[in-house]
mmJSON file of the N, C-alpha and C atoms, coordinates in Angstrom:
{"data_MODEL":{"atom_site":{
"group_PDB":["ATOM","ATOM","ATOM","ATOM","ATOM","ATOM","ATOM","ATOM","ATOM","ATOM","ATOM","ATOM","ATOM","ATOM","ATOM","ATOM","ATOM","ATOM","ATOM","ATOM","ATOM","ATOM","ATOM","ATOM","ATOM","ATOM","ATOM","ATOM","ATOM","ATOM","ATOM","ATOM","ATOM","ATOM","ATOM","ATOM","ATOM","ATOM","ATOM","ATOM","ATOM","ATOM","ATOM","ATOM","ATOM","ATOM","ATOM","ATOM","ATOM","ATOM","ATOM","ATOM","ATOM","ATOM","ATOM","ATOM","ATOM","ATOM","ATOM","ATOM","ATOM","ATOM","ATOM","ATOM","ATOM","ATOM","ATOM","ATOM","ATOM","ATOM","ATOM","ATOM","ATOM","ATOM","ATOM","ATOM","ATOM","ATOM","ATOM","ATOM","ATOM","ATOM","ATOM","ATOM","ATOM","ATOM","ATOM","ATOM","ATOM","ATOM","ATOM","ATOM","ATOM","ATOM","ATOM","ATOM","ATOM","ATOM","ATOM","ATOM","ATOM","ATOM","ATOM","ATOM","ATOM","ATOM","ATOM","ATOM","ATOM","ATOM","ATOM","ATOM","ATOM","ATOM","ATOM","ATOM","ATOM","ATOM","ATOM","ATOM","ATOM","ATOM","ATOM","ATOM","ATOM","ATOM","ATOM","ATOM","ATOM","ATOM","ATOM","ATOM","ATOM","ATOM","ATOM","ATOM","ATOM","ATOM","ATOM","ATOM","ATOM","ATOM","ATOM","ATOM","ATOM","ATOM","ATOM","ATOM","ATOM","ATOM","ATOM","ATOM","ATOM","ATOM","ATOM","ATOM","ATOM","ATOM","ATOM","ATOM","ATOM","ATOM","ATOM","ATOM","ATOM","ATOM","ATOM","ATOM","ATOM","ATOM","ATOM","ATOM","ATOM","ATOM","ATOM","ATOM","ATOM","ATOM","ATOM","ATOM","ATOM","ATOM","ATOM","ATOM","ATOM","ATOM","ATOM","ATOM","ATOM","ATOM","ATOM","ATOM","ATOM","ATOM","ATOM","ATOM","ATOM","ATOM","ATOM","ATOM","ATOM"],
"id":[1,2,3,4,5,6,7,8,9,10,11,12,13,14,15,16,17,18,19,20,21,22,23,24,25,26,27,28,29,30,31,32,33,34,35,36,37,38,39,40,41,42,43,44,45,46,47,48,49,50,51,52,53,54,55,56,57,58,59,60,61,62,63,64,65,66,67,68,69,70,71,72,73,74,75,76,77,78,79,80,81,82,83,84,85,86,87,88,89,90,91,92,93,94,95,96,97,98,99,100,101,102,103,104,105,106,107,108,109,110,111,112,113,114,115,116,117,118,119,120,121,122,123,124,125,126,127,128,129,130,131,132,133,134,135,136,137,138,139,140,141,142,143,144,145,146,147,148,149,150,151,152,153,154,155,156,157,158,159,160,161,162,163,164,165,166,167,168,169,170,171,172,173,174,175,176,177,178,179,180,181,182,183,184,185,186,187,188,189,190,191,192,193,194,195,196,197,198,199,200,201],
"type_symbol":["N","C","C","N","C","C","N","C","C","N","C","C","N","C","C","N","C","C","N","C","C","N","C","C","N","C","C","N","C","C","N","C","C","N","C","C","N","C","C","N","C","C","N","C","C","N","C","C","N","C","C","N","C","C","N","C","C","N","C","C","N","C","C","N","C","C","N","C","C","N","C","C","N","C","C","N","C","C","N","C","C","N","C","C","N","C","C","N","C","C","N","C","C","N","C","C","N","C","C","N","C","C","N","C","C","N","C","C","N","C","C","N","C","C","N","C","C","N","C","C","N","C","C","N","C","C","N","C","C","N","C","C","N","C","C","N","C","C","N","C","C","N","C","C","N","C","C","N","C","C","N","C","C","N","C","C","N","C","C","N","C","C","N","C","C","N","C","C","N","C","C","N","C","C","N","C","C","N","C","C","N","C","C","N","C","C","N","C","C","N","C","C","N","C","C","N","C","C","N","C","C"],
"label_atom_id":["N","CA","C","N","CA","C","N","CA","C","N","CA","C","N","CA","C","N","CA","C","N","CA","C","N","CA","C","N","CA","C","N","CA","C","N","CA","C","N","CA","C","N","CA","C","N","CA","C","N","CA","C","N","CA","C","N","CA","C","N","CA","C","N","CA","C","N","CA","C","N","CA","C","N","CA","C","N","CA","C","N","CA","C","N","CA","C","N","CA","C","N","CA","C","N","CA","C","N","CA","C","N","CA","C","N","CA","C","N","CA","C","N","CA","C","N","CA","C","N","CA","C","N","CA","C","N","CA","C","N","CA","C","N","CA","C","N","CA","C","N","CA","C","N","CA","C","N","CA","C","N","CA","C","N","CA","C","N","CA","C","N","CA","C","N","CA","C","N","CA","C","N","CA","C","N","CA","C","N","CA","C","N","CA","C","N","CA","C","N","CA","C","N","CA","C","N","CA","C","N","CA","C","N","CA","C","N","CA","C","N","CA","C","N","CA","C","N","CA","C","N","CA","C","N","CA","C","N","CA","C","N","CA","C"],
"label_alt_id":[null,null,null,null,null,null,null,null,null,null,null,null,null,null,null,null,null,null,null,null,null,null,null,null,null,null,null,null,null,null,null,null,null,null,null,null,null,null,null,null,null,null,null,null,null,null,null,null,null,null,null,null,null,null,null,null,null,null,null,null,null,null,null,null,null,null,null,null,null,null,null,null,null,null,null,null,null,null,null,null,null,null,null,null,null,null,null,null,null,null,null,null,null,null,null,null,null,null,null,null,null,null,null,null,null,null,null,null,null,null,null,null,null,null,null,null,null,null,null,null,null,null,null,null,null,null,null,null,null,null,null,null,null,null,null,null,null,null,null,null,null,null,null,null,null,null,null,null,null,null,null,null,null,null,null,null,null,null,null,null,null,null,null,null,null,null,null,null,null,null,null,null,null,null,null,null,null,null,null,null,null,null,null,null,null,null,null,null,null,null,null,null,null,null,null,null,null,null,null,null,null],
"label_comp_id":["UNK","UNK","UNK","UNK","UNK","UNK","UNK","UNK","UNK","UNK","UNK","UNK","UNK","UNK","UNK","UNK","UNK","UNK","UNK","UNK","UNK","UNK","UNK","UNK","UNK","UNK","UNK","UNK","UNK","UNK","UNK","UNK","UNK","UNK","UNK","UNK","UNK","UNK","UNK","UNK","UNK","UNK","UNK","UNK","UNK","UNK","UNK","UNK","UNK","UNK","UNK","UNK","UNK","UNK","UNK","UNK","UNK","UNK","UNK","UNK","UNK","UNK","UNK","UNK","UNK","UNK","UNK","UNK","UNK","UNK","UNK","UNK","UNK","UNK","UNK","UNK","UNK","UNK","UNK","UNK","UNK","UNK","UNK","UNK","UNK","UNK","UNK","UNK","UNK","UNK","UNK","UNK","UNK","UNK","UNK","UNK","UNK","UNK","UNK","UNK","UNK","UNK","UNK","UNK","UNK","UNK","UNK","UNK","UNK","UNK","UNK","UNK","UNK","UNK","UNK","UNK","UNK","UNK","UNK","UNK","UNK","UNK","UNK","UNK","UNK","UNK","UNK","UNK","UNK","UNK","UNK","UNK","UNK","UNK","UNK","UNK","UNK","UNK","UNK","UNK","UNK","UNK","UNK","UNK","UNK","UNK","UNK","UNK","UNK","UNK","UNK","UNK","UNK","UNK","UNK","UNK","UNK","UNK","UNK","UNK","UNK","UNK","UNK","UNK","UNK","UNK","UNK","UNK","UNK","UNK","UNK","UNK","UNK","UNK","UNK","UNK","UNK","UNK","UNK","UNK","UNK","UNK","UNK","UNK","UNK","UNK","UNK","UNK","UNK","UNK","UNK","UNK","UNK","UNK","UNK","UNK","UNK","UNK","UNK","UNK","UNK"],
"label_asym_id":["A","A","A","A","A","A","A","A","A","A","A","A","A","A","A","A","A","A","A","A","A","A","A","A","A","A","A","A","A","A","A","A","A","A","A","A","A","A","A","A","A","A","A","A","A","A","A","A","A","A","A","A","A","A","A","A","A","A","A","A","A","A","A","A","A","A","A","A","A","A","A","A","A","A","A","A","A","A","A","A","A","A","A","A","A","A","A","A","A","A","A","A","A","A","A","A","A","A","A","A","A","A","A","A","A","A","A","A","A","A","A","A","A","A","A","A","A","A","A","A","A","A","A","A","A","A","A","A","A","A","A","A","A","A","A","A","A","A","A","A","A","A","A","A","A","A","A","A","A","A","A","A","A","A","A","A","A","A","A","A","A","A","A","A","A","A","A","A","A","A","A","A","A","A","A","A","A","A","A","A","A","A","A","A","A","A","A","A","A","A","A","A","A","A","A","A","A","A","A","A","A"],
"label_entity_id":["1","1","1","1","1","1","1","1","1","1","1","1","1","1","1","1","1","1","1","1","1","1","1","1","1","1","1","1","1","1","1","1","1","1","1","1","1","1","1","1","1","1","1","1","1","1","1","1","1","1","1","1","1","1","1","1","1","1","1","1","1","1","1","1","1","1","1","1","1","1","1","1","1","1","1","1","1","1","1","1","1","1","1","1","1","1","1","1","1","1","1","1","1","1","1","1","1","1","1","1","1","1","1","1","1","1","1","1","1","1","1","1","1","1","1","1","1","1","1","1","1","1","1","1","1","1","1","1","1","1","1","1","1","1","1","1","1","1","1","1","1","1","1","1","1","1","1","1","1","1","1","1","1","1","1","1","1","1","1","1","1","1","1","1","1","1","1","1","1","1","1","1","1","1","1","1","1","1","1","1","1","1","1","1","1","1","1","1","1","1","1","1","1","1","1","1","1","1","1","1","1"],
"label_seq_id":[1,1,1,2,2,2,3,3,3,4,4,4,5,5,5,6,6,6,7,7,7,8,8,8,9,9,9,10,10,10,11,11,11,12,12,12,13,13,13,14,14,14,15,15,15,16,16,16,17,17,17,18,18,18,19,19,19,20,20,20,21,21,21,22,22,22,23,23,23,24,24,24,25,25,25,26,26,26,27,27,27,28,28,28,29,29,29,30,30,30,31,31,31,32,32,32,33,33,33,34,34,34,35,35,35,36,36,36,37,37,37,38,38,38,39,39,39,40,40,40,41,41,41,42,42,42,43,43,43,44,44,44,45,45,45,46,46,46,47,47,47,48,48,48,49,49,49,50,50,50,51,51,51,52,52,52,53,53,53,54,54,54,55,55,55,56,56,56,57,57,57,58,58,58,59,59,59,60,60,60,61,61,61,62,62,62,63,63,63,64,64,64,65,65,65,66,66,66,67,67,67],
"pdbx_PDB_ins_code":[null,null,null,null,null,null,null,null,null,null,null,null,null,null,null,null,null,null,null,null,null,null,null,null,null,null,null,null,null,null,null,null,null,null,null,null,null,null,null,null,null,null,null,null,null,null,null,null,null,null,null,null,null,null,null,null,null,null,null,null,null,null,null,null,null,null,null,null,null,null,null,null,null,null,null,null,null,null,null,null,null,null,null,null,null,null,null,null,null,null,null,null,null,null,null,null,null,null,null,null,null,null,null,null,null,null,null,null,null,null,null,null,null,null,null,null,null,null,null,null,null,null,null,null,null,null,null,null,null,null,null,null,null,null,null,null,null,null,null,null,null,null,null,null,null,null,null,null,null,null,null,null,null,null,null,null,null,null,null,null,null,null,null,null,null,null,null,null,null,null,null,null,null,null,null,null,null,null,null,null,null,null,null,null,null,null,null,null,null,null,null,null,null,null,null,null,null,null,null,null,null],
"Cartn_x":[20.649,19.266,18.416,17.197,16.255,15.83,15.605,15.209,13.894,12.962,11.706,11.904,12.805,13.085,13.802,14.738,15.438,14.502,13.568,12.626,11.704,11.234,10.395,11.177,12.399,13.228,13.404,13.689,13.929,12.659,11.486,10.279,9.836,10.409,10.085,10.911,11.911,12.762,11.909,12.139,11.345,11.489,12.698,12.909,12.166,12.111,11.424,9.902,9.429,7.977,7.608,8.415,8.195,8.192,9.149,9.216,7.961,7.473,6.203,5.069,4.985,3.905,3.973,5.175,5.399,4.941,5.339,5.002,3.486,2.835,1.384,0.665,1.059,0.493,0.716,1.954,2.233,1.386,1.251,0.41,-0.988,-1.531,-2.947,-3.14,-2.187,-2.335,-2.257,-1.397,-1.353,-2.657,-3.218,-4.44,-5.584,-5.603,-6.681,-6.559,-5.31,-5.115,-5.564,-5.531,-5.986,-7.471,-8.195,-9.662,-10.239,-9.463,-9.937,-9.568,-10.526,-10.163,-9.623,-8.547,-7.867,-8.689,-9.599,-10.399,-11.7,-11.923,-13.199,-13.157,-14.136,-14.167,-14.607,-15.38,-15.805,-14.583,-13.647,-12.433,-11.597,-11.486,-10.622,-11.22,-12.545,-13.252,-14.472,-14.318,-15.457,-16.633,-16.478,-17.608,-18.236,-17.847,-18.402,-19.898,-20.33,-21.711,-22.5,-22.024,-22.661,-22.776,-21.767,-21.816,-22.822,-22.918,-23.883,-25.331,-25.563,-26.898,-27.193,-26.197,-26.442,-26.772,-26.059,-26.353,-27.736,-28.169,-29.508,-30.566,-30.347,-31.269,-31.345,-30.22,-30.209,-30.932,-30.784,-31.454,-32.96,-33.341,-34.774,-35.478,-34.68,-35.228,-35.382,-34.45,-34.466,-35.581,-35.841,-36.811,-38.242,-39.228,-40.605,-41.078,-41.799,-42.264,-43.688,-43.929,-45.248,-45.967,-47.215,-47.942,-49.069],
"Cartn_y":[36.988,36.751,36.085,36.479,35.883,34.478,33.589,32.26,32.233,33.137,33.189,33.563,34.463,34.888,33.809,33.062,31.992,30.85,30.528,29.427,29.855,31.092,31.609,31.659,32.046,32.028,30.614,29.618,28.302,27.706,27.901,27.328,28.095,29.262,30.079,29.677,28.861,28.447,27.599,27.81,27.036,25.528,25.055,23.577,23.015,23.769,23.304,23.326,24.298,24.375,23.114,22.837,21.693,20.386,20.28,19.053,18.953,20.076,20.018,19.573,20.108,19.688,18.221,17.727,16.335,15.426,15.794,15.013,14.967,16.1,16.122,15.276,15.417,14.611,13.146,12.774,11.342,10.841,11.611,11.189,11.022,11.951,11.846,10.595,10.314,9.114,7.814,7.796,6.62,6.477,7.545,7.491,7.028,7.567,7.157,5.699,5.228,3.824,2.9,3.288,2.452,2.393,3.3,3.26,2.211,1.791,0.751,-0.597,-1.466,-2.752,-3.611,-4.324,-5.114,-6.379,-6.738,-7.927,-7.63,-6.351,-5.989,-6.378,-7.211,-7.666,-6.578,-5.57,-4.449,-3.639,-3.408,-2.666,-3.457,-4.745,-5.559,-5.733,-5.892,-6.077,-5.17,-3.884,-2.97,-3.232,-3.958,-4.153,-5.572,-6.219,-7.574,-7.536,-6.57,-6.418,-6.075,-5.222,-4.801,-5.977,-6.825,-7.997,-8.985,-9.189,-10.087,-9.65,-8.332,-7.801,-7.989,-7.802,-7.936,-9.436,-10.34,-11.786,-12.167,-11.556,-11.807,-11.345,-10.167,-9.601,-10.506,-11.057,-11.908,-13.208,-13.769,-15.007,-14.765,-13.626,-13.366,-13.182,-12.65,-12.443,-13.821,-14.733,-15.981,-16.917,-16.867,-17.77,-17.154,-17.992,-17.481,-16.98,-15.874,-15.295,-15.8,-16.073,-16.564,-15.441,-15.189,-14.153,-14.777],
"Cartn_z":[-0.458,-0.939,0.122,0.191,1.144,0.675,1.614,1.177,0.375,0.708,-0.008,-1.456,-1.748,-3.112,-3.888,-3.228,-3.935,-4.299,-3.407,-3.71,-4.844,-4.788,-5.876,-7.218,-7.143,-8.366,-8.908,-8.014,-8.444,-9.108,-8.462,-9.04,-10.271,-10.5,-11.692,-12.924,-12.751,-13.829,-14.829,-16.112,-17.082,-16.974,-16.702,-16.622,-15.413,-14.333,-13.126,-13.411,-14.125,-14.553,-15.364,-16.351,-17.224,-16.418,-15.483,-14.647,-13.791,-13.281,-12.485,-13.32,-14.538,-15.441,-15.776,-16.072,-16.367,-15.215,-13.985,-12.79,-12.609,-12.746,-12.573,-13.63,-14.94,-15.979,-15.752,-15.403,-15.148,-13.982,-12.963,-11.831,-12.2,-13.051,-13.482,-14.306,-15.229,-16.059,-15.256,-14.218,-13.357,-12.542,-12.074,-11.365,-12.246,-13.466,-14.342,-14.826,-14.956,-15.395,-14.32,-13.069,-11.981,-11.882,-12.529,-12.467,-13.412,-14.387,-15.324,-14.822,-14.385,-13.899,-14.994,-14.698,-15.722,-16.069,-15.172,-15.428,-16.175,-16.47,-17.12,-18.6,-18.964,-20.381,-21.281,-20.754,-21.628,-22.033,-21.119,-21.455,-22.449,-22.182,-23.044,-24.418,-24.525,-25.824,-25.809,-26.165,-26.038,-26.894,-28.03,-28.921,-28.731,-27.698,-27.453,-27.167,-26.374,-26.053,-27.33,-28.119,-29.39,-30.317,-30.395,-31.271,-30.724,-29.44,-28.863,-29.2,-29.079,-29.386,-30.866,-31.679,-33.14,-33.455,-32.846,-33.043,-32.568,-31.505,-30.962,-31.95,-32.529,-33.5,-34.736,-35.174,-36.369,-36.06,-34.848,-34.458,-34.37,-33.824,-33.697,-35.043,-36.01,-37.389,-38.095,-37.825,-38.464,-37.947,-36.67,-36.065,-36.212,-36.427,-36.516,-35.183,-35.227,-33.96,-33.708,-32.414,-31.997,-31.231,-31.607,-30.941,-30.181],
"occupancy":[1.0,1.0,1.0,1.0,1.0,1.0,1.0,1.0,1.0,1.0,1.0,1.0,1.0,1.0,1.0,1.0,1.0,1.0,1.0,1.0,1.0,1.0,1.0,1.0,1.0,1.0,1.0,1.0,1.0,1.0,1.0,1.0,1.0,1.0,1.0,1.0,1.0,1.0,1.0,1.0,1.0,1.0,1.0,1.0,1.0,1.0,1.0,1.0,1.0,1.0,1.0,1.0,1.0,1.0,1.0,1.0,1.0,1.0,1.0,1.0,1.0,1.0,1.0,1.0,1.0,1.0,1.0,1.0,1.0,1.0,1.0,1.0,1.0,1.0,1.0,1.0,1.0,1.0,1.0,1.0,1.0,1.0,1.0,1.0,1.0,1.0,1.0,1.0,1.0,1.0,1.0,1.0,1.0,1.0,1.0,1.0,1.0,1.0,1.0,1.0,1.0,1.0,1.0,1.0,1.0,1.0,1.0,1.0,1.0,1.0,1.0,1.0,1.0,1.0,1.0,1.0,1.0,1.0,1.0,1.0,1.0,1.0,1.0,1.0,1.0,1.0,1.0,1.0,1.0,1.0,1.0,1.0,1.0,1.0,1.0,1.0,1.0,1.0,1.0,1.0,1.0,1.0,1.0,1.0,1.0,1.0,1.0,1.0,1.0,1.0,1.0,1.0,1.0,1.0,1.0,1.0,1.0,1.0,1.0,1.0,1.0,1.0,1.0,1.0,1.0,1.0,1.0,1.0,1.0,1.0,1.0,1.0,1.0,1.0,1.0,1.0,1.0,1.0,1.0,1.0,1.0,1.0,1.0,1.0,1.0,1.0,1.0,1.0,1.0,1.0,1.0,1.0,1.0,1.0,1.0,1.0,1.0,1.0,1.0,1.0,1.0],
"B_iso_or_equiv":[0.0,0.0,0.0,0.0,0.0,0.0,0.0,0.0,0.0,0.0,0.0,0.0,0.0,0.0,0.0,0.0,0.0,0.0,0.0,0.0,0.0,0.0,0.0,0.0,0.0,0.0,0.0,0.0,0.0,0.0,0.0,0.0,0.0,0.0,0.0,0.0,0.0,0.0,0.0,0.0,0.0,0.0,0.0,0.0,0.0,0.0,0.0,0.0,0.0,0.0,0.0,0.0,0.0,0.0,0.0,0.0,0.0,0.0,0.0,0.0,0.0,0.0,0.0,0.0,0.0,0.0,0.0,0.0,0.0,0.0,0.0,0.0,0.0,0.0,0.0,0.0,0.0,0.0,0.0,0.0,0.0,0.0,0.0,0.0,0.0,0.0,0.0,0.0,0.0,0.0,0.0,0.0,0.0,0.0,0.0,0.0,0.0,0.0,0.0,0.0,0.0,0.0,0.0,0.0,0.0,0.0,0.0,0.0,0.0,0.0,0.0,0.0,0.0,0.0,0.0,0.0,0.0,0.0,0.0,0.0,0.0,0.0,0.0,0.0,0.0,0.0,0.0,0.0,0.0,0.0,0.0,0.0,0.0,0.0,0.0,0.0,0.0,0.0,0.0,0.0,0.0,0.0,0.0,0.0,0.0,0.0,0.0,0.0,0.0,0.0,0.0,0.0,0.0,0.0,0.0,0.0,0.0,0.0,0.0,0.0,0.0,0.0,0.0,0.0,0.0,0.0,0.0,0.0,0.0,0.0,0.0,0.0,0.0,0.0,0.0,0.0,0.0,0.0,0.0,0.0,0.0,0.0,0.0,0.0,0.0,0.0,0.0,0.0,0.0,0.0,0.0,0.0,0.0,0.0,0.0,0.0,0.0,0.0,0.0,0.0,0.0],
"pdbx_formal_charge":[null,null,null,null,null,null,null,null,null,null,null,null,null,null,null,null,null,null,null,null,null,null,null,null,null,null,null,null,null,null,null,null,null,null,null,null,null,null,null,null,null,null,null,null,null,null,null,null,null,null,null,null,null,null,null,null,null,null,null,null,null,null,null,null,null,null,null,null,null,null,null,null,null,null,null,null,null,null,null,null,null,null,null,null,null,null,null,null,null,null,null,null,null,null,null,null,null,null,null,null,null,null,null,null,null,null,null,null,null,null,null,null,null,null,null,null,null,null,null,null,null,null,null,null,null,null,null,null,null,null,null,null,null,null,null,null,null,null,null,null,null,null,null,null,null,null,null,null,null,null,null,null,null,null,null,null,null,null,null,null,null,null,null,null,null,null,null,null,null,null,null,null,null,null,null,null,null,null,null,null,null,null,null,null,null,null,null,null,null,null,null,null,null,null,null,null,null,null,null,null,null],
"auth_seq_id":[1,1,1,2,2,2,3,3,3,4,4,4,5,5,5,6,6,6,7,7,7,8,8,8,9,9,9,10,10,10,11,11,11,12,12,12,13,13,13,14,14,14,15,15,15,16,16,16,17,17,17,18,18,18,19,19,19,20,20,20,21,21,21,22,22,22,23,23,23,24,24,24,25,25,25,26,26,26,27,27,27,28,28,28,29,29,29,30,30,30,31,31,31,32,32,32,33,33,33,34,34,34,35,35,35,36,36,36,37,37,37,38,38,38,39,39,39,40,40,40,41,41,41,42,42,42,43,43,43,44,44,44,45,45,45,46,46,46,47,47,47,48,48,48,49,49,49,50,50,50,51,51,51,52,52,52,53,53,53,54,54,54,55,55,55,56,56,56,57,57,57,58,58,58,59,59,59,60,60,60,61,61,61,62,62,62,63,63,63,64,64,64,65,65,65,66,66,66,67,67,67],
"auth_comp_id":["UNK","UNK","UNK","UNK","UNK","UNK","UNK","UNK","UNK","UNK","UNK","UNK","UNK","UNK","UNK","UNK","UNK","UNK","UNK","UNK","UNK","UNK","UNK","UNK","UNK","UNK","UNK","UNK","UNK","UNK","UNK","UNK","UNK","UNK","UNK","UNK","UNK","UNK","UNK","UNK","UNK","UNK","UNK","UNK","UNK","UNK","UNK","UNK","UNK","UNK","UNK","UNK","UNK","UNK","UNK","UNK","UNK","UNK","UNK","UNK","UNK","UNK","UNK","UNK","UNK","UNK","UNK","UNK","UNK","UNK","UNK","UNK","UNK","UNK","UNK","UNK","UNK","UNK","UNK","UNK","UNK","UNK","UNK","UNK","UNK","UNK","UNK","UNK","UNK","UNK","UNK","UNK","UNK","UNK","UNK","UNK","UNK","UNK","UNK","UNK","UNK","UNK","UNK","UNK","UNK","UNK","UNK","UNK","UNK","UNK","UNK","UNK","UNK","UNK","UNK","UNK","UNK","UNK","UNK","UNK","UNK","UNK","UNK","UNK","UNK","UNK","UNK","UNK","UNK","UNK","UNK","UNK","UNK","UNK","UNK","UNK","UNK","UNK","UNK","UNK","UNK","UNK","UNK","UNK","UNK","UNK","UNK","UNK","UNK","UNK","UNK","UNK","UNK","UNK","UNK","UNK","UNK","UNK","UNK","UNK","UNK","UNK","UNK","UNK","UNK","UNK","UNK","UNK","UNK","UNK","UNK","UNK","UNK","UNK","UNK","UNK","UNK","UNK","UNK","UNK","UNK","UNK","UNK","UNK","UNK","UNK","UNK","UNK","UNK","UNK","UNK","UNK","UNK","UNK","UNK","UNK","UNK","UNK","UNK","UNK","UNK"],
"auth_asym_id":["A","A","A","A","A","A","A","A","A","A","A","A","A","A","A","A","A","A","A","A","A","A","A","A","A","A","A","A","A","A","A","A","A","A","A","A","A","A","A","A","A","A","A","A","A","A","A","A","A","A","A","A","A","A","A","A","A","A","A","A","A","A","A","A","A","A","A","A","A","A","A","A","A","A","A","A","A","A","A","A","A","A","A","A","A","A","A","A","A","A","A","A","A","A","A","A","A","A","A","A","A","A","A","A","A","A","A","A","A","A","A","A","A","A","A","A","A","A","A","A","A","A","A","A","A","A","A","A","A","A","A","A","A","A","A","A","A","A","A","A","A","A","A","A","A","A","A","A","A","A","A","A","A","A","A","A","A","A","A","A","A","A","A","A","A","A","A","A","A","A","A","A","A","A","A","A","A","A","A","A","A","A","A","A","A","A","A","A","A","A","A","A","A","A","A","A","A","A","A","A","A"],
"auth_atom_id":["N","CA","C","N","CA","C","N","CA","C","N","CA","C","N","CA","C","N","CA","C","N","CA","C","N","CA","C","N","CA","C","N","CA","C","N","CA","C","N","CA","C","N","CA","C","N","CA","C","N","CA","C","N","CA","C","N","CA","C","N","CA","C","N","CA","C","N","CA","C","N","CA","C","N","CA","C","N","CA","C","N","CA","C","N","CA","C","N","CA","C","N","CA","C","N","CA","C","N","CA","C","N","CA","C","N","CA","C","N","CA","C","N","CA","C","N","CA","C","N","CA","C","N","CA","C","N","CA","C","N","CA","C","N","CA","C","N","CA","C","N","CA","C","N","CA","C","N","CA","C","N","CA","C","N","CA","C","N","CA","C","N","CA","C","N","CA","C","N","CA","C","N","CA","C","N","CA","C","N","CA","C","N","CA","C","N","CA","C","N","CA","C","N","CA","C","N","CA","C","N","CA","C","N","CA","C","N","CA","C","N","CA","C","N","CA","C","N","CA","C","N","CA","C","N","CA","C","N","CA","C","N","CA","C"],
"pdbx_PDB_model_num":[1,1,1,1,1,1,1,1,1,1,1,1,1,1,1,1,1,1,1,1,1,1,1,1,1,1,1,1,1,1,1,1,1,1,1,1,1,1,1,1,1,1,1,1,1,1,1,1,1,1,1,1,1,1,1,1,1,1,1,1,1,1,1,1,1,1,1,1,1,1,1,1,1,1,1,1,1,1,1,1,1,1,1,1,1,1,1,1,1,1,1,1,1,1,1,1,1,1,1,1,1,1,1,1,1,1,1,1,1,1,1,1,1,1,1,1,1,1,1,1,1,1,1,1,1,1,1,1,1,1,1,1,1,1,1,1,1,1,1,1,1,1,1,1,1,1,1,1,1,1,1,1,1,1,1,1,1,1,1,1,1,1,1,1,1,1,1,1,1,1,1,1,1,1,1,1,1,1,1,1,1,1,1,1,1,1,1,1,1,1,1,1,1,1,1,1,1,1,1,1,1]
}}}
């Protein structure tokens, strides 16, 4: 058998295909996980900003407005 045909045959095996897909997906997930900074408070507590804005609105409604 020619080397080119054996390599093509090997990479055509279903188990090798699944291993390739697994490696690519695992690499993508690792790359994406590194994009999120671990020190980001927004990632750790995504609704913190929304809660702060809601508290500000409540405070502004309670206090009398001066025009």
